[in-house]
N, C-alpha and C positions, 0 to 999 in steps of 0.2 A: 238668750232663749233659743235662737235660731241654731246655734252650735249644738245645743242639747238635742234639739229636734233632729238634726242631721245625723248625729251620733246614733240616736235611737232608730232612725230610719235604716241606716247601714247595718246596725246590729240585727234588727229584725229581718231585713232583707236577706242577710246571709243565713240566718237561722231557718227561715221559711224556705229559702231556695234549696238548702241542703236537705232538709227534712222532706220537702215535697219531691225533690228529684229522686231521693232514695225510694220513696213510695212508687214513683212512676216507673223506674227502671228495674227494681228488684221484683222477682216473683213473690207472690203472697206467701208461699211456703218458706222462702228464705227470710221474710220479714217476721214470721211467726215467732222465731227464737227471741227477737228483740221487742216485738210489739204484740203482746198477747191479745189485744183488742181486735186484731185483724181476723181472728176466728169468727167474729160475730158479723163480718161484712163479706160481700163477694169480692173477687179479684178486681172486677170492674169498679166497684165502689171505692176500693182502696186506691186504685189508680186515679179515680176522679178526685178523691180528697187531695192526693198528691198534686194533681194538676191545678186545683184551686189554690193550694199553697204556693206553687211556683208562679202562677198568674198574679197572686197577691204580692209576692216579693218583687216581681217586675213592676207592678203598680205603685209600689212604694218609692222606686227609684227613677224609672224612665220618664214619667211626667215632669218630675222636678228637674232632672238633668236637661231635658229638651225644652222646658218651659212651654210645653204643649198640654193643654187640659190639666193644669196643676190641681184642679179640684179633685182629680182622681186619687191624689195621695192620701188625703184624710179619709176618702171613701174606701180605699183599699185597706187602710189601717182599721177602719171600722168593720169591714168585712172579715178581716183576719181575726179581730177580737170576737166576732160572732162564731167563727169556725172553732176557735179555741174554747169558747163557752160550750159549744156542742161536744168537743173533745172531752172536756172536764166532766160533763154530764154523763158521757158514755162511760168513762172510766169508773165513775161512782155507780152507775146503773149496773155494770157487770161485776160489781163488787171487788174491783182492783183495790189495792191499798191506796190510801190518800196520797202517798208519796208518788204513785204513778200518775196522778192527776196534777201534781205540782207544776211540772214544766208547762202544761197547757194553761194552767191558771196564771202563771207568771207571764208567759208570752201573751196571753189574752189581756191582762192588765197593762202590760207595756204598750200593746197595740192600741188600747183605749186611750192611754196617756198621749201617744203620738197623735191620735185622731183629734183629741181635744186641743193639743198644741197647734196642729196644722189647720184646724178650723178657726182658731182664735189667735193668741199672742204671737205665734211663730208662723203666721199665714204666709204661703208662698204667693208671689204676685206675678 
């Protein structure tokens, strides 16, 4: 169970780090071509969303690797699940095709599974 949780942690950390870093470093205008939802947010809000994703990715790995405050791992996973729930709702609210919300839904569900694993059977000590 621990191997599955670690694999999920690494996968999610890479996905959120890449996605968040892209939002932080790219200007809103450049993101608009790939992410139509940015039209509904300010540049500062898009950067903040990216920063939250980067911090969440770091929260999935650093506490576990350093064995410092390991409770932050499932909390980071739960936080990322909530961010992805908000992303899915945003896609549906602005009438994007459901396929546009699918990555957020999948990442959110995987984050939720990781949170459950790390709070329970694959708890870090």
